[in-house]
Legacy VTK file of the C-alpha trace (Angstrom):
# vtk DataFile Version 3.0
C-alpha trace
ASCII
DATASET POLYDATA
POINTS 207 float
2.865 16.402 2.070
6.356 15.823 3.353
7.932 14.556 6.545
10.225 16.839 8.470
11.508 15.727 11.881
8.458 13.521 12.345
5.930 16.230 11.511
3.824 16.230 8.375
4.085 19.552 6.582
2.793 20.873 3.282
5.187 21.388 0.417
7.132 19.642 -2.288
9.951 17.278 -1.486
11.323 14.017 -2.737
10.606 10.969 -0.627
9.841 7.291 -1.124
6.469 5.699 -0.413
6.394 1.929 0.068
3.602 -0.674 0.033
3.105 -4.362 -0.696
0.655 -6.689 -2.424
0.101 -10.388 -1.853
1.105 -10.538 1.791
-1.967 -12.541 2.774
-2.125 -14.798 -0.283
-1.786 -18.560 -0.111
-0.354 -18.740 -3.629
2.180 -16.732 -5.570
4.741 -14.144 -4.614
4.531 -11.047 -2.459
5.535 -7.836 -4.227
6.885 -4.809 -2.339
7.215 -1.519 -4.216
8.862 1.777 -3.446
7.965 4.910 -5.416
10.325 7.884 -5.266
9.183 11.386 -6.160
7.127 14.376 -5.144
3.450 13.972 -4.360
2.578 16.935 -6.576
3.553 14.878 -9.634
0.808 12.350 -8.829
-2.088 14.617 -7.955
-4.216 14.136 -11.077
-3.894 10.390 -11.639
-6.775 9.192 -9.468
-4.442 7.374 -7.097
-5.883 5.800 -3.966
-5.785 2.505 -2.101
-5.344 -0.116 -4.832
-7.986 -2.337 -3.218
-10.589 0.362 -3.919
-9.811 0.460 -7.640
-10.931 -1.922 -10.368
-8.266 -4.040 -12.038
-8.599 -2.080 -15.279
-8.231 1.226 -13.437
-5.138 -0.031 -11.606
-3.601 -1.087 -14.904
-4.329 2.306 -16.483
-2.791 4.188 -13.547
0.200 1.838 -13.549
0.836 2.733 -17.205
0.738 6.429 -16.281
3.207 5.802 -13.466
5.493 3.850 -15.789
5.365 6.762 -18.242
6.340 9.181 -15.465
9.242 6.908 -14.574
10.418 6.787 -18.186
10.518 10.602 -18.134
12.427 10.587 -14.810
9.595 12.383 -13.017
9.324 9.526 -10.544
11.245 6.290 -10.010
10.132 2.963 -8.626
11.665 -0.310 -7.497
9.763 -3.583 -7.015
10.998 -6.469 -4.881
9.495 -9.939 -5.351
9.496 -12.517 -2.563
8.519 -15.960 -3.800
6.347 -18.513 -2.046
9.474 -20.577 -1.404
11.232 -17.634 0.250
8.185 -16.923 2.397
7.934 -20.588 3.428
11.656 -20.649 4.233
12.054 -17.561 6.431
8.523 -16.223 7.005
6.656 -13.105 5.977
8.205 -10.764 8.524
11.788 -11.423 7.455
10.774 -11.228 3.790
9.169 -7.840 4.391
12.184 -6.610 6.365
14.498 -7.747 3.570
12.342 -6.069 0.906
12.245 -2.812 2.878
16.020 -2.951 3.285
16.506 -3.441 -0.463
14.206 -0.550 -1.381
15.679 1.876 1.141
19.199 0.977 0.010
18.206 1.351 -3.647
16.993 4.926 -3.114
19.268 5.959 -0.233
21.349 8.282 -2.418
18.250 10.107 -3.663
16.221 10.624 -0.492
16.541 10.438 3.268
12.798 9.953 3.868
10.886 6.690 3.523
7.254 6.039 4.469
5.686 2.579 4.631
2.041 1.582 4.790
1.233 -0.060 8.120
2.315 0.157 11.737
5.646 -1.676 11.808
8.989 -1.654 10.023
9.586 -5.306 10.965
12.645 -4.354 12.963
14.385 -2.428 10.205
16.095 0.767 11.338
18.000 3.143 9.093
21.143 5.045 9.899
20.710 8.795 10.356
19.945 10.985 8.559
17.720 8.421 6.785
14.331 7.718 8.359
11.701 5.030 7.808
8.262 5.885 9.157
4.947 4.075 9.046
1.478 5.369 8.238
-1.591 3.280 9.034
-3.779 3.136 5.920
-1.050 5.094 4.178
-2.171 3.885 0.748
-5.306 6.017 1.091
-3.566 8.988 2.760
-0.313 9.411 0.836
-0.062 9.516 -2.959
3.401 7.961 -3.155
2.325 5.040 -0.961
-0.859 4.744 -3.020
1.199 4.636 -6.200
3.388 1.927 -4.679
0.314 -0.089 -3.747
-0.974 0.102 -7.327
2.311 -0.957 -8.930
2.725 -3.804 -6.443
-0.852 -4.977 -6.991
-0.521 -4.883 -10.794
2.676 -6.949 -10.522
0.850 -9.445 -8.307
-2.193 -9.633 -10.604
0.038 -10.107 -13.653
1.733 -13.058 -12.002
-1.576 -14.648 -11.043
-2.929 -14.338 -14.600
0.217 -16.110 -15.802
-0.285 -18.856 -13.208
-3.943 -19.150 -14.202
-2.829 -20.053 -17.726
-0.759 -22.885 -16.242
-3.225 -24.008 -13.552
-6.757 -23.004 -14.619
-8.483 -25.244 -12.025
-7.553 -22.880 -9.174
-9.247 -19.756 -10.526
-6.226 -17.535 -10.049
-7.643 -15.052 -12.565
-10.350 -14.150 -10.060
-9.015 -15.023 -6.592
-5.477 -13.726 -7.342
-4.077 -16.282 -4.930
-6.196 -15.324 -1.931
-8.044 -17.900 0.114
-11.514 -17.928 -1.349
-13.782 -20.901 -0.714
-13.446 -22.032 -4.338
-9.656 -21.793 -4.091
-9.695 -23.865 -0.914
-11.815 -26.526 -2.554
-9.431 -26.609 -5.526
-6.461 -27.143 -3.206
-8.277 -29.949 -1.427
-9.130 -31.560 -4.763
-5.943 -31.007 -6.774
-3.323 -30.391 -4.113
-0.719 -27.632 -4.020
1.024 -26.192 -7.055
4.748 -25.382 -6.797
3.679 -21.758 -6.242
1.511 -22.313 -3.154
2.774 -21.287 0.265
2.836 -24.551 2.156
3.511 -22.755 5.444
0.029 -21.233 5.228
-1.964 -24.053 6.834
-5.500 -24.436 5.493
-6.917 -24.462 8.998
-5.454 -21.005 9.662
-6.115 -19.500 6.270
-9.670 -20.513 5.459
-13.117 -20.621 6.975
-15.421 -23.498 6.096
LINES 1 208
207 0 1 2 3 4 5 6 7 8 9 10 11 12 13 14 15 16 17 18 19 20 21 22 23 24 25 26 27 28 29 30 31 32 33 34 35 36 37 38 39 40 41 42 43 44 45 46 47 48 49 50 51 52 53 54 55 56 57 58 59 60 61 62 63 64 65 66 67 68 69 70 71 72 73 74 75 76 77 78 79 80 81 82 83 84 85 86 87 88 89 90 91 92 93 94 95 96 97 98 99 100 101 102 103 104 105 106 107 108 109 110 111 112 113 114 115 116 117 118 119 120 121 122 123 124 125 126 127 128 129 130 131 132 133 134 135 136 137 138 139 140 141 142 143 144 145 146 147 148 149 150 151 152 153 154 155 156 157 158 159 160 161 162 163 164 165 166 167 168 169 170 171 172 173 174 175 176 177 178 179 180 181 182 183 184 185 186 187 188 189 190 191 192 193 194 195 196 197 198 199 200 201 202 203 204 205 206
């Protein structure tokens, strides 16, 4: 599918799908990824919402996507926003900044950008470039789905690395999200330098 004057139409065209991983975590970075290409190039990879795929399947698809990028069939760009950046300016500004970086990175190669969700966080592009949103886009649009997988694999990789440094928090399984066991670990051991201190426990967890 392709966007043309706000209408979805069938056909091949180059555009950029964008999604993020780690937005709701209490530990680690948020990763925002843009994937540039034609949907037809991704049709047989088993791409869908990254949350509906196993970790091993996401990793396998990510390797396929990386291979496509090495052959210049697609291109991708990942932006990392650290816990410190999120604590400093907030999630919304971090997402706006990441979207701005991705759209600028690919602006010479496409005029069309689609982002999973219902807001662009105040970012507007100069014509003829457009940035549109699609609710549940990671399950409806292959390029957004590919972006969600690459972002999630980047997030999971980071959390495995942090698990090696801080095994008490169970980052290998919770991936930084606010599970009950993760909450209890924070209460017992305190915050690591990679926790988002702006995410108050009272808001983030249920007891």
